[in-house]
N, C-alpha and C positions, 0 to 999 in steps of 0.2 A: 599522696597524689590526689588530685580532685578532678572530677569529670564535669565538663560543661557541654551542653547540647543546645544547639540553636538552629533555627531556620532562616536566620538573618545573614544573608550571604556577605553583605558589606561588613558586618560585625566580625564574622569569622575571618574574612580576609585580612582585616586590620590586625587582628590578634595573632593569626597564625602565619602571616606572610614571612616573617623572619625565619621561623622554623622551616617552612616549606623550601625556602631558598637555600638552606644548607645542603639539600639534596634534591634539586629540581628534577633530576632524572627519575629517581624513585617515585616522586610524587607527581609525575606528569599527568596521570589520570585525574587526580584531585584538582590540581591547578587548572587543567583544561576545563573540567566541569564547572568550577567556580567562575572562571572567566567568561564562559559561554552559556551560563545558566539562563534558561528561558522561563523557569518556574522555580518556586522554593524547593529546597531539599534539606535533609537533615545532616547537619555538620557537627562533628564532635571533636573536642580538643581535650587533651590531658595536660594538666598543669602541675608543676612542682616548683616550689620556691618562687612563685610568681611568674614562671616562664612556661611556655608551651613546650611539651616534651613528646607529644604524640598526637596523631590525627586519624580520623576515620570519617566516612560519609555513607549516606544512602540516598542516591538520586532517584527520582520517580521512575518506575519501570525497570529498575536495575536491582541487583543484589547489593549487599553491604560490601563496602570496599575499605580495606585497612591500609593506612599509610604506616610509616614507622611508628612503633609504639613500644614503650617499656613492657617486656613480657609480664611483669607483675601487675600491670594495669589492665591486661586483657580481660580477665573475668569481670571486672567492674564495667568495662566498656560494653561487654555483652549484656550485662544486666541493664545498663542504661538504654541500649538500643532495643532490647526485647520489649521494654515498656513503651518506647516511642514508635517502633515500626514492627509490631509482632507478626505482620504478614510477610516479612522478608523471606525469600525462598532460598537464600544461600549467602555465602561469604567468600570473598577473595582477598588474598594477601600472600605474603611469603609463607612458606609451608609451616614454619614454627608458629607464627602468629595466627594463621588461619585455623590450624589444628586446635590451639588453645581456645580460640573463640568458639569454634564449632562444638567443642566438648562442653563448654559452659552453657552455651545457648541451648543445646539439646538436654542438658541436665535440668534446665529451667522449664523447657517447653514440652518435654516428653517425646520430642521428635528424635529421629536418627539422622546422621549426616553421612553422605556418600560422596566419593570423589567424582567430579564432573570433568575437569580438564586441567592441564597445566600449560603455562606458556612462559617463554623467555622474553625478557625485555632486552633488546639490543640497542646499542648506540653506534653511530656511524664513526668509523675510524678513517683509514685511508681509502677514499672512494676509488673504485675501479669501474670504468664504464665498459660494459660488454658490447661487442659489435653485433648488432641485431638488425634485421631488415625491418623497415618501417620508420615511423616517426611519431613523436608525441604531439598532442594538441590539447588545449584546455577544453573541457566539456562545455556545452552550451545548453540552453533551456530545452532544446529539442531532443537532447540525449537523456532527459530525466526518466522517461519510461523505460528505455533500455537499461539504464543503470539500476533502476528499481527492480526490474525483472532479474538482473544479475545478482542483486543483493538477496532476493528471495531464493534464487538457485544456490547461492553460497550457503545460506542458512540451512536449507534442506540437505545439502551435501555434507556439511560439517556436523550437523546436529547441535550446534552451539545455541545458547539462548539468543533470541532475537534482539539486535540492537535497535535503538530508537531512531532508525533511519527510514522514516516515512518518505513518500515522494516529495512532500513539502519541504522536509529537512534536506533532502538531496538537492532540491532546487535552490534552497538557500545557500548550500555549500558551493554549488556550481556558480551562483551569482557572486560569491565571495572569492572566486578564483582558486578554490582549493580542491577541485575535482578534475582529474586528468584522464585522457584516453590514449591508448597506443593504437595507431592505425597501421594496417598493412594492406596494400592494394586498394586504398581508399575506404576500407571497412574497419570499424572498431573491433579489436581483438582482445583487449584487456583494459581494466581500469584500475586506478589507484587514487586515493584521496589523502589529504593531510589536514591536521588540525591547524587552525590559525595560531601563529607563534604566541607563546605565553612564557614569560620569565626567561626569554632567550632560547626556548626549545620549541620544536614542532614534532609531533608524532605522526608518522605515516600510517595510513590505514583507514578503511579497509583496502585490500588489494585482491583482485580476482581476475582469473582468466577462465573462460568457459572450457569444458573438457575438449571440444573439437579444435581448440586453438592452442593447446598446451604443447610443451616440448620444443618451443621455438625461442624461448628467452624473452618473450614480450613483457612479462611482469618484472623480470630482472631489469630490463632496459628502462621501463617506465619508473620503477622505484629509484633507480640510479639517477634518472633525469630529475626527479623531484628532489632527491637528496642534493644534487649539485646546485639546483636552483635555490634551495634554502640556504645552503652553505655560502653561496655567493652573496646572500643577504645577511651574513654573519649570524645565522641561526644554527644551533646545534640540532641534530636529527636523531630520532629514535623510532623504534617500532616494536611490536609484539609479534611473536611467531609461536604457533601451537607446537608444543614439545613432541606431540605424536605425529607431526607432519615432517618427515625427513627432507622432503623436497624443498619446502619453503626455508627451512633452516640452512640447507646447503646453499641455496641461491643467495640468501642474504649474506652469509659469510663470504661467499665468492665475490660479492661486490663491495665488501669492506665493512660490514656490520659486525660488531663484537658483542658477545653475550655479557650481560651484567647480572640482573636479578632474575630469579625464577619465582613465579607466582602460581598458586594453586587455587582452584575454585571447588568448594564443597557445596552441594545442594542439601537442603533440609527436606526430609520426607516423613510421612507418618510412621509410627512405630512398626506398622505391618510391612513396610518396605524394606529394601535391602539394608543391611547394617553397614557401618563404616569399614568393617573388616572383610566384607564380601568381595 
């Protein structure tokens, strides 16, 4: 097997598209990043017998993300990426691949790895619309500040790494029609967004309801609305949910989402920090 690393998005897409399309659900993050890239990123492919058999990427501001990879290739993938992006602060992938990668990365860097979070990738099965008071509406430019504040609140509450959702990017997604609010009594009480469709799939997220509006089903109803809207356009739908959040997993299953892959993120820290077994 041979490792190829590029920052040329068009080149990577041309070479890896057939491989990515074999499992567009598993590769929803990579295909979405490639399709919507606003700046260069590091894109890696593993080839065997002249064909792509694995992929990985590191987008600016994010950790390393592993697609499907032959397990035997993972040490070499880590070696290639530590040379290219030594400042990476973590890796995400299915548990087996992420663990192999983190072990090799830390053997090379002298760092240690620690568990950060795990999440499930769901796909929409038979959609069930919950009866919830209120109505959905597309967000508009005047909602940008509110949505940005809610993103900051969600980040602080969950402790997860900050997504690259600046007010400018939120405004861009609002203009694209991919950001929605649920209103009750004329007031926004929840938001949900979705990625623009890529390879026949769209991923819902982020989804957030502020604490004082929870317990009424607003996020469930809005997620279901977006799911139905996408389905009506012949688009398959998926989303991620934090394994540690029983509420979100429960509501997504209740409206028809079915679990598929589980992903784990490991952070890299100096040797003086907590070990991977702590």
